[in-house]
C-alpha positions as a LaTeX table, in Angstrom:
\begin{tabular}{lrrr}
\hline
Residue & $x$ (\AA) & $y$ (\AA) & $z$ (\AA) \\
\hline
Unk1 & $-12.35$ & $-5.16$ & 2.04 \\
Unk2 & $-13.41$ & $-4.90$ & 5.67 \\
Unk3 & $-13.02$ & $-8.65$ & 6.22 \\
Unk4 & $-9.42$ & $-8.40$ & 5.21 \\
Unk5 & $-8.76$ & $-5.69$ & 7.79 \\
Unk6 & $-7.93$ & $-8.11$ & 10.77 \\
Unk7 & $-5.47$ & $-9.98$ & 8.40 \\
Unk8 & $-3.68$ & $-6.80$ & 7.39 \\
Unk9 & $-3.66$ & $-5.62$ & 11.12 \\
Unk10 & $-2.17$ & $-8.82$ & 12.37 \\
Unk11 & 0.46 & $-8.70$ & 9.54 \\
Unk12 & 1.43 & $-5.08$ & 10.44 \\
Unk13 & 1.56 & $-6.06$ & 14.19 \\
Unk14 & 3.83 & $-8.98$ & 13.41 \\
Unk15 & 6.02 & $-6.66$ & 11.27 \\
Unk16 & 6.01 & $-3.93$ & 14.00 \\
Unk17 & 7.15 & $-6.36$ & 16.75 \\
Unk18 & 10.00 & $-7.87$ & 14.65 \\
Unk19 & 11.30 & $-4.77$ & 12.94 \\
Unk20 & 10.71 & $-1.61$ & 14.97 \\
Unk21 & 8.70 & $-0.03$ & 17.70 \\
Unk22 & 8.73 & 3.28 & 15.80 \\
Unk23 & 6.01 & 3.21 & 13.15 \\
Unk24 & 3.21 & 5.15 & 11.73 \\
Unk25 & 0.26 & 4.29 & 9.46 \\
Unk26 & $-1.01$ & 6.77 & 6.91 \\
Unk27 & $-4.06$ & 6.50 & 4.91 \\
Unk28 & $-4.51$ & 7.38 & 1.18 \\
Unk29 & $-7.79$ & 8.83 & 0.02 \\
Unk30 & $-9.10$ & 5.59 & $-1.35$ \\
Unk31 & $-8.65$ & 3.56 & 1.86 \\
Unk32 & $-9.13$ & 5.80 & 4.99 \\
Unk33 & $-11.65$ & 3.50 & 6.58 \\
Unk34 & $-9.45$ & 0.42 & 6.20 \\
Unk35 & $-6.36$ & 2.29 & 7.53 \\
Unk36 & $-8.28$ & 3.63 & 10.44 \\
Unk37 & $-9.51$ & 0.10 & 11.23 \\
Unk38 & $-5.96$ & $-1.36$ & 11.01 \\
Unk39 & $-4.66$ & 1.38 & 13.21 \\
Unk40 & $-7.44$ & 0.87 & 15.74 \\
Unk41 & $-6.63$ & $-2.87$ & 16.01 \\
Unk42 & $-3.07$ & $-1.90$ & 16.74 \\
Unk43 & $-3.97$ & 0.51 & 19.44 \\
Unk44 & $-2.95$ & 3.51 & 17.52 \\
Unk45 & $-4.29$ & 6.14 & 15.15 \\
Unk46 & $-3.52$ & 7.07 & 11.55 \\
Unk47 & $-0.89$ & 9.71 & 10.94 \\
Unk48 & $-1.88$ & 13.23 & 9.78 \\
Unk49 & $-1.47$ & 13.50 & 6.09 \\
Unk50 & $-3.17$ & 16.35 & 4.11 \\
Unk51 & $-3.81$ & 16.04 & 0.30 \\
Unk52 & $-3.81$ & 19.59 & $-0.93$ \\
Unk53 & $-5.73$ & 20.01 & $-4.22$ \\
Unk54 & $-4.96$ & 22.76 & $-6.62$ \\
Unk55 & $-7.22$ & 24.58 & $-9.05$ \\
Unk56 & $-5.90$ & 22.78 & $-12.01$ \\
Unk57 & $-6.64$ & 19.39 & $-10.48$ \\
Unk58 & $-3.15$ & 18.55 & $-9.35$ \\
Unk59 & $-2.80$ & 17.36 & $-5.74$ \\
Unk60 & 0.07 & 17.13 & $-3.23$ \\
Unk61 & 0.20 & 14.92 & $-0.16$ \\
Unk62 & 1.96 & 16.38 & 2.86 \\
Unk63 & 2.82 & 14.55 & 6.17 \\
Unk64 & 2.00 & 16.93 & 8.94 \\
Unk65 & 4.22 & 15.20 & 11.47 \\
Unk66 & 7.78 & 13.82 & 11.64 \\
Unk67 & 8.47 & 10.47 & 10.12 \\
Unk68 & 12.21 & 10.67 & 10.46 \\
Unk69 & 13.74 & 7.34 & 11.30 \\
Unk70 & 10.38 & 5.52 & 11.52 \\
Unk71 & 8.61 & 2.75 & 9.64 \\
Unk72 & 5.95 & 4.33 & 7.67 \\
Unk73 & 2.96 & 2.18 & 6.39 \\
Unk74 & 1.08 & 3.79 & 3.61 \\
Unk75 & $-2.38$ & 2.18 & 3.14 \\
Unk76 & $-3.75$ & 2.91 & $-0.33$ \\
Unk77 & $-5.47$ & 0.80 & $-3.08$ \\
Unk78 & $-4.45$ & 1.58 & $-6.66$ \\
Unk79 & $-7.79$ & 0.91 & $-8.27$ \\
Unk80 & $-9.10$ & 3.30 & $-10.83$ \\
Unk81 & $-8.77$ & 6.20 & $-11.29$ \\
Unk82 & $-5.01$ & 6.26 & $-11.66$ \\
Unk83 & $-5.11$ & 9.30 & $-9.32$ \\
Unk84 & $-5.03$ & 6.65 & $-6.53$ \\
Unk85 & $-1.81$ & 5.09 & $-7.90$ \\
Unk86 & $-0.18$ & 8.56 & $-8.29$ \\
Unk87 & $-1.27$ & 9.55 & $-4.78$ \\
Unk88 & 0.48 & 6.57 & $-3.20$ \\
Unk89 & 3.53 & 7.29 & $-5.37$ \\
Unk90 & 3.68 & 10.77 & $-4.14$ \\
Unk91 & 3.18 & 9.75 & $-0.41$ \\
Unk92 & 6.02 & 7.31 & $-0.80$ \\
Unk93 & 8.18 & 10.01 & $-2.27$ \\
Unk94 & 7.27 & 12.51 & 0.54 \\
Unk95 & 8.12 & 9.84 & 3.13 \\
Unk96 & 11.51 & 9.17 & 1.58 \\
Unk97 & 12.24 & 12.90 & 1.40 \\
Unk98 & 11.27 & 13.08 & 5.12 \\
Unk99 & 13.89 & 10.47 & 5.99 \\
Unk100 & 11.59 & 7.59 & 6.94 \\
Unk101 & 13.57 & 4.51 & 7.90 \\
Unk102 & 11.32 & 2.06 & 5.87 \\
Unk103 & 8.31 & 2.72 & 3.56 \\
Unk104 & 5.96 & $-0.11$ & 3.41 \\
Unk105 & 3.09 & 0.29 & 0.95 \\
Unk106 & 0.00 & $-1.66$ & 1.84 \\
Unk107 & $-2.01$ & $-2.10$ & $-1.40$ \\
Unk108 & $-5.20$ & $-4.03$ & $-0.68$ \\
Unk109 & $-5.94$ & $-3.76$ & $-4.47$ \\
Unk110 & $-2.92$ & $-3.78$ & $-6.89$ \\
Unk111 & $-4.12$ & $-1.88$ & $-9.99$ \\
Unk112 & $-2.92$ & $-2.96$ & $-13.35$ \\
Unk113 & $-2.22$ & $-6.47$ & $-12.11$ \\
Unk114 & $-4.17$ & $-8.04$ & $-15.08$ \\
Unk115 & $-1.49$ & $-6.58$ & $-17.35$ \\
Unk116 & 1.10 & $-9.10$ & $-16.17$ \\
Unk117 & 2.36 & $-10.38$ & $-19.49$ \\
Unk118 & 2.94 & $-9.49$ & $-23.05$ \\
Unk119 & 0.03 & $-11.36$ & $-24.80$ \\
Unk120 & 0.41 & $-9.49$ & $-28.07$ \\
Unk121 & 2.76 & $-7.12$ & $-29.80$ \\
Unk122 & 3.05 & $-3.55$ & $-28.90$ \\
Unk123 & 1.42 & $-3.58$ & $-25.46$ \\
Unk124 & 2.59 & $-2.45$ & $-22.16$ \\
Unk125 & 3.16 & $-4.85$ & $-19.13$ \\
Unk126 & 1.36 & $-2.56$ & $-16.67$ \\
Unk127 & 1.98 & $-4.60$ & $-13.48$ \\
Unk128 & 5.72 & $-4.32$ & $-14.12$ \\
Unk129 & 5.47 & $-0.57$ & $-14.78$ \\
Unk130 & 3.58 & $-0.09$ & $-11.32$ \\
Unk131 & 6.25 & $-2.19$ & $-9.56$ \\
Unk132 & 9.09 & 0.03 & $-11.21$ \\
Unk133 & 7.20 & 3.22 & $-10.15$ \\
Unk134 & 6.76 & 2.10 & $-6.61$ \\
Unk135 & 10.44 & 1.15 & $-6.46$ \\
Unk136 & 11.62 & 4.43 & $-8.07$ \\
Unk137 & 9.40 & 6.33 & $-5.66$ \\
Unk138 & 11.31 & 4.71 & $-2.69$ \\
Unk139 & 9.11 & 1.90 & $-1.38$ \\
Unk140 & 11.15 & $-0.67$ & 0.67 \\
Unk141 & 8.43 & $-3.30$ & 1.00 \\
Unk142 & 4.96 & $-4.06$ & $-0.57$ \\
Unk143 & 2.10 & $-5.80$ & 1.13 \\
Unk144 & $-0.68$ & $-6.65$ & $-1.28$ \\
Unk145 & $-3.60$ & $-9.17$ & $-1.65$ \\
Unk146 & $-4.87$ & $-11.54$ & $-4.28$ \\
Unk147 & $-2.59$ & $-10.56$ & $-7.15$ \\
Unk148 & $-3.81$ & $-11.61$ & $-10.54$ \\
Unk149 & $-0.63$ & $-13.83$ & $-10.94$ \\
Unk150 & 2.03 & $-14.74$ & $-8.52$ \\
Unk151 & 4.71 & $-13.81$ & $-11.06$ \\
Unk152 & 3.89 & $-10.14$ & $-10.33$ \\
Unk153 & 6.00 & $-10.50$ & $-7.13$ \\
Unk154 & 8.97 & $-11.14$ & $-9.32$ \\
Unk155 & 8.60 & $-7.71$ & $-11.02$ \\
Unk156 & 9.79 & $-5.97$ & $-7.73$ \\
Unk157 & 13.28 & $-5.30$ & $-6.42$ \\
Unk158 & 11.93 & $-5.11$ & $-2.97$ \\
Unk159 & 10.29 & $-7.74$ & $-0.76$ \\
Unk160 & 6.65 & $-8.38$ & $-1.59$ \\
Unk161 & 4.22 & $-9.96$ & 0.87 \\
Unk162 & 1.36 & $-11.47$ & $-0.98$ \\
Unk163 & $-1.60$ & $-12.23$ & 1.12 \\
Unk164 & $-4.51$ & $-14.31$ & 0.10 \\
Unk165 & $-8.01$ & $-13.25$ & 1.13 \\
Unk166 & $-9.27$ & $-16.73$ & 1.00 \\
Unk167 & $-7.87$ & $-17.39$ & 4.39 \\
Unk168 & $-10.32$ & $-14.93$ & 5.77 \\
Unk169 & $-13.21$ & $-15.36$ & 3.37 \\
Unk170 & $-13.49$ & $-19.05$ & 3.27 \\
Unk171 & $-13.92$ & $-19.67$ & 6.97 \\
Unk172 & $-16.45$ & $-16.84$ & 7.06 \\
Unk173 & $-18.37$ & $-18.24$ & 4.11 \\
Unk174 & $-18.35$ & $-21.72$ & 5.53 \\
Unk175 & $-19.71$ & $-20.39$ & 8.88 \\
Unk176 & $-22.86$ & $-19.01$ & 7.00 \\
\hline
\end{tabular}
């Protein structure tokens, strides 16, 4: 995951330059180190988000700074447990309710991607369900890496930037 950090950082930098100078990067619980590294590469810090935990196990993310009119990048992998997926959904919803201009979910690992087709009767297409949940929550763009199948991009109603880790890993492995 750390090798993909420069790639994600450059992508966010390119987006920042072309789209807006007002942006903030927030980290979910599962990817704080990655988000901090990307922010550092861009000469900034991650935004202040607090994940409050209740006694019954529920949690609630809260942005502790204004995101009104800004492009919000939320870095969070959706690997198991599904709490990571629900955390990013709640962060997207919170950003939408706080009047963010754009909400870009950076998902280094897209959970449920292996469930990309109906291979037998009476099964869910989990990758499509996750895409629907992200769209319903309010995401305006998704950046992810190494999807199980390229067709998953078609499950979204918003733009998807599907990055390939091989562009980073292959040169590194060849240099060894």
